[in-house]
ZAKOLMAR-818527 format. One line per 10 residues: number of its first residue (from 1); their letters; for each residue x, y, z of C-alpha. Coordinates in steps of 0.02 Angstrom, whole numbers. Layout:
<sites>
NUM) A) X/Y/Z ~ ...
</sites>
This chain:
<sites>
1) XXXXXXXXXX) -18/625/-119 ~ -177/641/-221 ~ -78/674/-380 ~ 17/510/-353 ~ -142/414/-320 ~ -221/479/-480 ~ -90/386/-582 ~ -145/218/-510 ~ -238/113/-638 ~ -371/60/-511
11) XXXXXXXXXX) -407/243/-475 ~ -438/280/-659 ~ -548/127/-688 ~ -648/159/-529 ~ -722/323/-594 ~ -776/241/-758 ~ -859/93/-670 ~ -939/203/-538 ~ -1019/316/-668 ~ -1089/164/-760
21) XXXXXXXXXX) -1155/93/-596 ~ -1245/254/-553 ~ -1315/267/-729 ~ -1383/90/-718 ~ -1463/122/-548 ~ -1547/279/-614 ~ -1617/183/-763 ~ -1691/57/-640 ~ -1761/201/-534 ~ -1658/146/-385
31) XXXXXXXXXX) -1623/294/-269 ~ -1437/306/-230 ~ -1449/424/-81 ~ -1463/283/47 ~ -1332/168/-32 ~ -1165/145/57 ~ -1022/102/-60 ~ -879/-1/13 ~ -711/-6/-75 ~ -526/-28/-40
41) XXXXXXXXXX) -391/105/-25 ~ -321/60/-197 ~ -460/167/-273 ~ -434/317/-159 ~ -417/490/-236 ~ -496/659/-202 ~ -589/648/-368 ~ -661/476/-333 ~ -710/517/-154 ~ -801/674/-210
51) XXXXXXXXXX) -889/577/-349 ~ -954/446/-228 ~ -1010/573/-97 ~ -1108/668/-229 ~ -1218/514/-257 ~ -1208/401/-103 ~ -1118/364/60 ~ -948/285/81 ~ -848/163/188 ~ -665/142/141
61) XXXXXXXXXX) -491/125/210 ~ -343/244/205 ~ -158/216/183 ~ -44/207/334 ~ 43/371/296 ~ -122/467/294 ~ -151/445/481 ~ 12/379/555 ~ -27/453/725 ~ -168/326/751
71) XXXXXXXXXX) -45/180/753 ~ 39/252/907 ~ -122/252/1009 ~ -102/119/1147 ~ -218/-31/1133 ~ -280/11/1309 ~ -371/157/1228 ~ -463/41/1108 ~ -637/-23/1149 ~ -700/-199/1118
81) XXXXXXXXXX) -813/-200/966 ~ -857/-383/938 ~ -791/-561/930 ~ -774/-627/753 ~ -804/-803/685 ~ -626/-854/727 ~ -655/-804/909 ~ -539/-653/895 ~ -589/-498/992 ~ -592/-353/870
91) XXXXXXXXXX) -559/-184/950 ~ -574/-6/885 ~ -519/173/917 ~ -628/312/846 ~ -594/493/797 ~ -648/622/667 ~ -520/675/538 ~ -513/776/378 ~ -468/672/227 ~ -477/717/42
101) XXXXXXXXXX) -548/887/91 ~ -694/813/191 ~ -718/771/375 ~ -743/585/404 ~ -765/471/552 ~ -610/361/561 ~ -603/196/657 ~ -435/113/685 ~ -479/-72/703 ~ -367/-203/783
111) XXXXXXXXXX) -381/-390/754 ~ -261/-498/859 ~ -276/-639/733 ~ -216/-526/593 ~ -76/-462/704 ~ -10/-637/734 ~ -19/-681/550 ~ 67/-521/493 ~ 199/-533/628 ~ 244/-712/581
121) XXXXXXXXXX) 248/-666/396 ~ 366/-522/430 ~ 485/-631/531 ~ 498/-755/387 ~ 517/-615/259 ~ 653/-533/364 ~ 758/-691/366 ~ 740/-712/178 ~ 780/-530/140 ~ 935/-526/250
131) XXXXXXXXXX) 999/-686/171 ~ 976/-616/-4 ~ 1058/-451/43 ~ 1207/-543/114 ~ 1224/-645/-45 ~ 1223/-485/-148 ~ 1353/-408/-33 ~ 1466/-560/-56 ~ 1445/-551/-245 ~ 1489/-366/-249
141) XXXXXXXXXX) 1639/-379/-132 ~ 1701/-544/-202 ~ 1887/-573/-178 ~ 1997/-675/-290 ~ 1937/-750/-453 ~ 1763/-727/-522 ~ 1668/-578/-589 ~ 1606/-455/-460 ~ 1426/-395/-466 ~ 1403/-217/-525
151) XXXXXXXXXX) 1348/-101/-383 ~ 1205/-22/-479 ~ 1141/-192/-535 ~ 1155/-251/-355 ~ 1049/-104/-298 ~ 916/-141/-430 ~ 915/-326/-384 ~ 895/-287/-199 ~ 750/-169/-230 ~ 652/-307/-319
161) XXXXXXXXXX) 630/-424/-170 ~ 603/-294/-33 ~ 416/-258/-22 ~ 360/-78/-30 ~ 299/-84/150 ~ 474/-139/205 ~ 574/-8/108 ~ 602/104/258 ~ 652/-42/369 ~ 792/-115/262
171) XXXXXXXXXX) 918/21/222 ~ 1039/-9/79 ~ 1193/96/45 ~ 1327/86/-88 ~ 1500/163/-95 ~ 1557/163/-276 ~ 1730/229/-233 ~ 1767/87/-112 ~ 1653/-37/-204 ~ 1557/-73/-44
181) XXXXXXXXXX) 1378/-136/-31 ~ 1306/-118/144 ~ 1136/-141/225 ~ 1055/-127/395 ~ 887/-140/483 ~ 819/26/544 ~ 751/-24/715 ~ 648/135/733 ~ 559/104/568 ~ 540/-79/612
191) XXXXXXXXXX) 454/-30/773 ~ 336/83/676 ~ 298/-63/560 ~ 257/-176/709 ~ 131/-46/769 ~ 32/-65/606 ~ 12/-254/617 ~ -168/-309/644 ~ -234/-134/617 ~ -341/-55/482
201) XXXXXXXXXX) -391/127/463 ~ -572/137/406 ~ -662/299/362 ~ -843/342/327 ~ -965/486/314 ~ -1093/383/412 ~ -1055/476/573 ~ -1205/404/666 ~ -1152/223/639 ~ -1073/127/782
211) XXXXXXXXXX) -889/82/768 ~ -939/-102/760 ~ -1053/-73/611 ~ -919/30/521 ~ -785/-105/542 ~ -902/-249/497 ~ -966/-157/343 ~ -788/-136/280 ~ -732/-314/315 ~ -883/-383/222
221) XXXXXXXXXX) -797/-333/60 ~ -700/-495/85 ~ -854/-583/16 ~ -829/-499/-152 ~ -642/-534/-149 ~ -681/-717/-116 ~ -800/-717/-264 ~ -658/-663/-378 ~ -549/-802/-306 ~ -687/-927/-338
231) XXXXXXXXXX) -701/-870/-519 ~ -516/-911/-537 ~ -537/-1079/-452 ~ -588/-1245/-528 ~ -693/-1288/-375 ~ -844/-1176/-396 ~ -876/-1069/-550 ~ -716/-1075/-654 ~ -717/-925/-771 ~ -568/-994/-868
241) XXXXXXXXXX) -530/-1076/-983 ~ -656/-996/-1101 ~ -692/-1111/-1248 ~ -780/-973/-1345 ~ -727/-847/-1476 ~ -873/-730/-1509 ~ -891/-581/-1391 ~ -1077/-610/-1363 ~ -1049/-789/-1308 ~ -907/-738/-1192
251) XXXXXXXXXX) -1025/-611/-1113 ~ -1156/-746/-1088 ~ -1026/-860/-1012 ~ -973/-720/-893 ~ -1153/-685/-847 ~ -1188/-868/-807 ~ -1033/-879/-696 ~ -1086/-726/-598 ~ -1266/-787/-583 ~ -1199/-954/-521
261) XXXXXXXXXX) -1103/-862/-385 ~ -1259/-765/-336 ~ -1357/-925/-316 ~ -1217/-1005/-216 ~ -1208/-853/-101 ~ -1396/-868/-77 ~ -1376/-1051/-34 ~ -1240/-1009/94 ~ -1353/-874/166 ~ -1493/-1001/192
271) XXXXXXXXXX) -1372/-1121/277 ~ -1303/-983/388 ~ -1480/-945/450 ~ -1486/-1126/506 ~ -1317/-1111/595 ~ -1226/-1224/472 ~ -1046/-1248/533 ~ -964/-1307/370 ~ -850/-1183/281 ~ -901/-1102/117
281) XXXXXXXXXX) -792/-1216/11 ~ -831/-1371/115 ~ -1016/-1351/77 ~ -992/-1372/-110 ~ -872/-1517/-83 ~ -1001/-1612/20 ~ -1143/-1571/-100 ~ -1042/-1642/-244 ~ -1027/-1806/-149 ~ -1216/-1829/-143
291) XXXXXXXXXX) -1253/-1950/-283 ~ -1412/-2005/-371 ~ -1437/-2178/-446 ~ -1572/-2248/-560 ~ -1634/-2410/-482 ~ -1754/-2540/-549 ~ -1825/-2675/-436 ~ -1905/-2827/-519 ~ -2050/-2771/-625 ~ -2066/-2602/-542
301) XXXXXXXXXX) -2045/-2439/-636 ~ -1865/-2373/-626 ~ -1843/-2239/-492 ~ -1708/-2117/-445 ~ -1640/-2140/-270 ~ -1510/-2045/-169 ~ -1363/-2151/-118 ~ -1309/-2171/62 ~ -1242/-2010/139 ~ -1131/-1968/288
311) XXXXXXXXXX) -1189/-1853/428 ~ -1131/-1689/346 ~ -1212/-1733/181 ~ -1374/-1788/264 ~ -1380/-1625/363 ~ -1359/-1522/203 ~ -1486/-1633/116 ~ -1614/-1595/252 ~ -1575/-1408/273 ~ -1587/-1375/85
321) XXXXXXXXXX) -1737/-1491/63 ~ -1652/-1586/-77 ~ -1784/-1722/-64 ~ -1894/-1611/-174 ~ -1764/-1597/-314 ~ -1818/-1756/-403 ~ -1997/-1757/-342 ~ -2069/-1767/-516 ~ -1964/-1921/-548 ~ -2039/-2004/-393
331) XXX) -1872/-2008/-303 ~ -1864/-2114/-148 ~ -1744/-2089/-4
</sites>
């Protein structure tokens, strides 16, 4: 398993980036012993895990086939950990297990919201896959006029639209002698797949942490994943298109985009402390609607004024103290 993982591009890049990160922290005299690094299973390998543990602590997730027995544990054995922002009760089941040559605490988390979403996605995917397989079967076993599809080409075509996680569920068989293309759904494997929906296997060397803290620490990586999405979006800090050619200027552009995200995260953090209910993307949408006008009354000196706002905009205006933004220009509200 580890040999296979080592060929993954993310695994190779991870070690390079991690070494640079540690080097930078050492230059800044930042002790790494108390840092907990959170990353996804795409970077898992024995080499990477050992490298991280030699410098800091770790919270990560493991692939399904590395602890399949945990998916069979009844949900009655899970304990309630917390209720998330979407009002879903997140549960967890905790054990200790040896992974990558080291003993870790492993928490199998269960989110009913994720279960529903994954279950509905699978049902739609199943219908699509079966329809496509039937079309291929008809093309291969065509009767009468028309060119029949080659069996090997049919097999290659079928493998392209069946996701890796579904490979064991949808069984394809070909009989070259009889020119038969057949398929079926393995109900046992399908049942095993159902057992994984809504669940995540999280491991850490922080054995004294509560299961709730372990699960929350891992799920917070979604913040970083959202940042990457925002950099690809035109709404917040669009990284592309880059209207620059020189490497130095591209680096500056990249730096400014990242700094912009940092400031926006800080802004969201301030709003969260004040129990702001608007979503992360809705906040920027409402802020963009707040407009400033330059107004001159009779012989008075021109002044900047904020235009009329709705309730959401006025609340953001007050919480972020935007009345001070144009203070030097003698803004009136």
